N, C-alpha and C positions, 0 to 999 in steps of 0.2 A: 183338464186344461188350464193352465196357468197362466192368466193374461193380467195379472194385477201388479201393481205400483214396480213391486220388487223387482217381477220379469223383467220389466220394460226395463228399468233402470239399471240393469245387469249387463241389456244388450248393448245399451249406450255406453256402460264403462268400460265392457268388450271388444268394443267396435262390431260387434257380430249385428251391422246393420247393412244388411245385403241390397235392400229395397235405398239406401241413399243416393242420389244421383253424384253428390258433393258437389252442384247447380243447381239451378233455375234449372226447371222443366221447359221446354222448347214451348209447349203449346201454351203455358199459363203466361210466360214472357211476351208469346205474343198478344194476348189477351191482356193483360197490365199494358202494355204500349196503346194501348187502344183507350185505356181510361184518362179522362181529363180531370174528375174532379179526388183533390188531391185530399178532401174535407170527410170521403168515405169513411164510415168504420167498418174496418176490416177485420175477422177472424181467421187465423189459420188451427182449426180443430186438429190436434195430436202430429203438431206442426215438425215434433222432432229435430232436428238441425236447423230445419227452417228457412231456405236458401231463398224460397218464395218471400215470405217477411222481411229477408235482409235486402231484397231487389227494392222490394213498393218502400220501404225505409228509404235507401239511398238514392229512390226518385222524388224524395219530398212527401210521400204519403205521412200524415202527421199519426193517424189512429188507427196503427195496424196491432192487433194482441197474437197473442201466440199461446194454446193452452196444450198444455202437455202433463204425462204424469210425472216423467224423468227428469229430476232437478238435474241431472247432466248433460240433459238436451238443451235444457233453458241455459245453463252453464255455457256450452258451446257457444249457441247465439250470442251471449254477451259478451264473451270472451273475443270473438269473431269480429263484433258489432258493437264497440265500447257506448257509442252515443244512442244505441237501442233502447227505449225507456224500461229501466225496469218493471216496473209497474205494470207495464203491457207483457212481461213474461208469467205466465200463470201457471202455477204448478198443481195443477187439479184434473179430475174427472170431467169431460166435458157433457159427460150430463148432467153435470151439477151446475153447471154456468148458469148466472142470473143477471144476463149482458143483454143487449139487443143492439143488432150488427144489420148495417148495408148490405155488407157483402161479406159469404163465410166462401173460404177456398177450401176446394176438397185436393190433399194429394199423398195417396196411401192411406191415410187414416180411416177410410173406410172399409178396406180391404185387412186392415190388422185387427179391428174390432171382430169379436164373437159374430159370427152370422146370424145366432138369434135377436143381435141386438140391432138390426139393421131396418127395423120397421121403426123402432124407439127412437134408431140415431133422423130417421125420415121425420118423425114427429117435432123432436128436437129443434133441427134444423129450421122449421118451419116457426116454431116456438120461439127463438130466438131472433129472427130477423125481422127487422122493422118492416111496414108496410109497403108493398112492391119491392121489398127486397130480394136478392138474386144469391144464388148458389151455383158455384162454377167450379169446374173441377175436371179430374182424372178417374174415369174408374177402368179395372182391369177389364177387358171382356173374354175370358179365356179361363177355363176351368183350371184351380192352382190347388192348394192344398185343402184337406178335410178336418187334419188334425193341429196345425197351427199355422199362424199367420205367414204369408197373405193367404188370404182367402180369394179364390177367383168368386165369376157371377158370369152374367148376360143381358143384353140390354132388357130382353123381355121380364126377365125379374126384379131390374130396379125399377123398370116401367112402374112395375105392380107397389112398389115402394114410396115413388114418389107421385105418381099424377093423382091420389086424390089432394095432395098438399099444395101443386106447384105447376105453373103453368112451362110447359116443357118447351120451351124455344128451340134449344136444341140438344142431339142426342146421337152423336154418329162419330165413325170411326177418325182419331185423330190424325192428321194429316200430316203433323211434325213431330211424333215421338221420336226419340233416341232411336238407334236401331234395333237394341235387344226387345224393343216394345211394340215396335212397328208392329200396324192389323194386332193389339193386344189391349189394347186402350180406345175406351171413348171418350170424348169430349163431349161436358155440356155446360148449357147455360140454363138454368130454371127460375123461374121468379116465383114467387111466393102466393098464394091465391090470396080472394077477401075470402075470410070467415065463413061469409053467405055462398059462397061460391064452391065449398068443397061438398065434394061428393065419395 
């Protein structure tokens, strides 16, 4: 299974990106519209064309970052939103990021990495969040592919990865998914635990 930088770069070059909604997902838009602190340092990992980052930027959030393996995906954001800071578009592997954030947004990245990396994903999100930081986003709640992304899963599986590191504030069926994803997505809000509370 090839999920290398070249694999993702070719997917974007060929516009072979069926997961891409072409707009911000409604559950995340609804969440963002409730945020008031425009100084939050926010990361969208594996952000791709990242309409979520665009929406936040347009709403005046100053510290929005996107990391992705694909140069083309990041350039697509810059072309679409010329005012987006180039230094906030990071071409790298999420697992190598060495910065700290207040909020991490999950939108189709978790389902794109190999399932063997899911536990490492939970650990990495914990590691790069500030104290009391949050991870918020969407996870597929349905079996999908075994041999290529997107990979599916279920709530019980996800809780196994995240409960050791996070207080699960919300993990429930998304109420306003786009029609093709109705009943197939979980919306979650998780807050980082103190290290002393990890079990």
